[in-house]
N, C-alpha and C positions, 0 to 999 in steps of 0.2 A: 288636850291643852289645859282643861280645867284642873286636871290632876297636877300638872306642872305649876299652875297658878297657886294652888293651895300649898305646895311644897315651898315655893318662893316666899309666900306670905309667912310661913312658919320660920324660914331661915332669917328673914329680915327682922322679925320680931325677936328672935333669939339674939341677933347682933345688937339691936338697939336697947335691949334690956341690960346688956352687959356694958357698963360704962367704961370698964377697963379696956375692952376691945376698942371702943370708940376713941379713947385717949391714945392707944397704941397706933391706931390707923391714921388719926388726924393730927395729933400733936407731935408725936415722936419723929415722923419724917420731916416735918418742918424744922424742928430743932437741929436734927442731923444735917439737913441740907444747908443750914446757915453756918454750922460749926465746922463740918468736915472739910469743905474747900479751903478753909483758912489754915489747916494744919498739915496738909499733904505735901510730900516732897518726892523727888525722882532722881534716878541715876540712869543715863541713857547710853546705849551702845548701838552699833550697827545702823548708823544714820544713812539713809539712801541718798547717794550723791549722783547728780547728773552734771557733766561738764560740757559746756558749749565751747568748743575749741575752734576759733576762727583763724588761728595762726598756724597750727600744725608744725610748730618749730621744735627743736630739741629742748629749749627751755620750757615750753608748754608741756611737753611730755615729762620732763623732769619734775615740774610742779605737780602734775597729775600723779606720778608715782609716789611722791612724798605724801600727798593727801591720802591715797589708798593704803599706803604702808603704815599709817599711823594707828590703825586698829579701830578707829572711831567711825570710819566711813566705809560704806559698801557701794562700789561703783555700779549703778544700775543703768546708766546711759552715757554715751560719749558721742557727741554729734556736733555738727557745724550749724545746725538750725535751731534758733531759739524757740520758734513755735512748736517744734517737735519736743523740746525739753519742757516747755510749758504744758504740753499735753500729758507728759509723764507726771508733772506736778499736780495737775488736776485729777489724774487717775490714781493719786496716792502711791505711785510707783517711785516717786522722788520726793525727798524731804527738803533738799537743798539743791539749787541750780547755780553753778558758778560759771560765769561767762568770761572767757579770755578774749580780748580784742584782737583784731586782725594783725596789728603791728605790735604784739605783745613783746617779743624778743627785741625787735628794733627799738621800741620805746625805752626798754631797759638800758640798752647800750648807748643810745643817742641822747635821751633826755634824762636818764637816771631815775625814772619813775614810771608807774603805770597805775591806772584806776580799773579795778575789776568790779563787775556787777554780780551781786549775790541776791538771788531770789529764794526766799525761805517759805516753806509751807507752815504757816504759824497756827494752823488749826490745833496743833499740839504745841502749846506755848513753850513748855519746858524743853521739849525736843528741839524746837526751833531756836530757842535762845542758846542752848548748849551747842547745837550744831554751828551757829554763827560764831560762838566763842572759840570752839575748837578750830574752825577754819582760820580765824584771826590769829590764834597762837601759832598754827603751822605756817602761816604766811610770814609771821615775824621771824621764825626760824629760817625760812627760805630767804628772807631779806638778808639775814646775817651771812648766810652761805654765799649769796650773790656778792656781798661786799668783800668777803674774803677772797672770792675768785677773781673779782674785777676791782682791784684796789686802785681807785681813781677818786681821790677826795674831792676834786673839783666837780666831778659829775654826780657823786653820791653824797648828798648832804646828810646831816645827822638825823633828819626826819625819815620815817619809813619810806622805802622805795615804792611799795604797793599800798594802795588805798582801796578799801572795800566799802561799797555803798549798798547795804542790804535793803531788801524790800520784803516785808513780812505779810504773807497772804493769809486772809481769813481771820487774823488776829494781829492787827498792825501794831499794838502796844505791848505785845507779849505778856498779856495778863493771863497767868496760868489758871485763875479762877474761871475764866471763860471756857477753858478746856476741861476743868474739873467738874463744874456744876452739872452738865448733862450726864457725865458718867456717874456721879453720886446719885442723881435722880433715878437713873436706870437701876442702880443697886437697891435703892429704897423701895421702888416698885416691886422688884424681885423679892425682897425680904418680906414685905407685907403680903404679897400674893402667895409665896411659897409656904411661909410659916402658918398663916391662918387656914389655908386650905388643907395643910397636912394634919392640923389638929382637929379639923371639923368632924370627920367620921369617927375618929378615935374618941372624941368627947361623947358622941352618941353611944358608943360601946361602953364607956365607963359608967355613964349614968343609967344605962339600961333601956333607953328609948329606941335603940336600934332594933330591939326585938319586936316592938310594935310596928316598925316600918317593914321588917322582914315578913311578917304575917299579913301585911296589907297587900292589895292588888297592884301596888306601885311597881312599875317595871324598872329594871336596873338602869337603863339609860336615862329615864326621867329622874330617878333618884340622883345620879351623878350630875346631871344637868342642873337640877335644883340646888345642889351643893356648889356648883361652879359659878353660876350666874351672879349671885349676890357679891361674891368676892371679885368677880370681873368688874362689876359696877364700882365697888370700893377702890379697886386698883386704878380705874380711870379717874375717880375723884382725887386720889392721892397724886396722880400724875398732873392733873389740872392745878392743884394747889402748888405743886413743885414748880410748874411753869410760872405761876404768879409770883412765887418767891424769887425765882431766877430773874424775873423782870423787875420787880420792885427793889430787891436788895442788891443785885449785881448788874442790873441794866442789860440783861441778855434778852434780846428779841429774836425769835426764830427767823432765819433768813429764808427758809424753804416753806413748803406748803403745809399748813396746819392739818388739813384733812389727811394728807399722806402720813404725817407724823402720828396722828391719832389712829389711823388705819393700821400702821405697823405695831403700835403699842397694843392695840386691841388683839391683833393676831398673836403677839408675844404673850399677853396675859393668858390666852387659851393654853399656850404651851406650859408656862410655869405653874398655872393652876392645875393642869393635868398631871404634872409631876407631883405636886403636893397631894392631890387626891389619890394618886397611885401609891405613894408612901403611906397614906392613911389607911388604905385597904389592906396593907400588909402588917400594920402595927396593931397591937392590942391595948397599949397604954399611951398616954400623951407624952410620957417621958421617952419612950422609944421613938415616937414620931419626931420629937424635938431633937434628939441626938442625931438621927439619920438626916433630917433636914439641915441641921447645922453643918454636918459633914459636907453635903452637897453645896450649901451656900458658901462655905469657906473656899472650896475648890473653884466655884464659879467666880467669886469676887477676886481671888488672888490671880487667877488665870484669865480674867476677863478683859485685860488691857486697861484697867483703870489706874493702877499704880505702876505697872511695869509694861512698857511697850511690847507687843507680841514679837517684834523683830529681835528683841534682846533675849528672848527665851530660846532654850535648846529645841531641836526639832520635835522631840517627843512631847514636850510641853505645849508647843504650838498645835500639834495634832489633837491633844486633849482640849485645848482652848477652843478650837473650832467646833468641837462637839458640844460646847456649852451655849445655850441660848443667850446668856448674858453677854457673851462676846459680841454677838451680832447686834444686840440691842444697843450697847454702848457705842459701837461703830456707827450704826445708822442714826442714832440721836445726834451724835457729833456732826455727821454728814449733813443732816437736814437742818439742824438748828444753827450751826456755824457756817456751813458751806453752801447751803441752799440746794442740795442735791435733789434730783428728780426721781420719778418712779423707775426709770431705766437704771439708775445708779444703785438703788436699794433692792431691785427685784431679786438678785441672787440670794441675798440675806433673807428676804421675805419667803422665798421658796424653801429654804432650809428650816426656818422657824415654823412654817406651815406644816412641813413634814413631821417635825418634832411634836407639834400640837396634835396632829392626827394619830400618831403612834402612841403617845402618852395617854390621851383620853380614851382611845380604843382599848388600850391595855388595862386601864383602870376599870372600864365597864366590864370587860371580859373576866377580870380577876375577882371582882366583887361577887360574893355569894350571899344569897338571901337565906343562909342557914347558919346556925351556931356551930 
């Protein structure tokens, strides 16, 4: 352990001597976290729809077919139980729950109008807002069709026949920044950890100090651990600063357990730092390490679910996305910060990230050679 202590002392001294690295680690993420959520935009498809049909009438089926045929919605639940539909909403298997009342068709024919209940999972504010807008547009088309079919001016006034009363869960005001900030913070932690760890061993190779370490009695796993732990600490510092910015600037307070959130981020940093160190063991120059790391970061960010919902991607892209640790971090951060999810909810993602951390760090240790 004394050997590891001296290695960590050396690494921290190198970091704090380089003011550029400190600026990159501490200042750049804060600026990006403030600016990026103000500029992002989305286009959403394949919104998961659950219909609670308490009427089971031909008109209810007709409306259901019109919604699913629009191309915007994917029917993931069709039930007569609202608690069952709410369970799908809580499990993220439904984005929108449309409830048709028991006298849906009779109300149209007798009273000339109906009120439908719409529950929206607003943890993804953009997806929720577009989903509600899509449903509203389709219902207006349905209204016109009803008027054409049943031409009774005295029963059907000029106002819309159907009224929708939406309820937005987890993001009641549809503030897309509430949805964006946790994802942007996840990306920033990834970039800081991935780039700095990838350049670390390569820097030793370029300046020649790696030769001194190779001829020393320092074992490979101590050397890799000494390279990993300082950036693991810096990653947690960046994450903490990001949470402070999210609270002060955007008013976002985590709804779930902070120890659970930090526990998952800690596990995630082990995985992403392991990837950076693995890249560093394969490269001979910092330019090579930068290019390879940039390739992985672009794939992780674009397929991580930050800008494009995973459900809108083709099957092959979703398969690649689930192999990315960033995908799981973004999902878990949104679950814990916005939804208040528990350990049971994030355990599958934690298991995947832990397996990635074990494989990547073991690979880095095995591949590193103490020879020129």
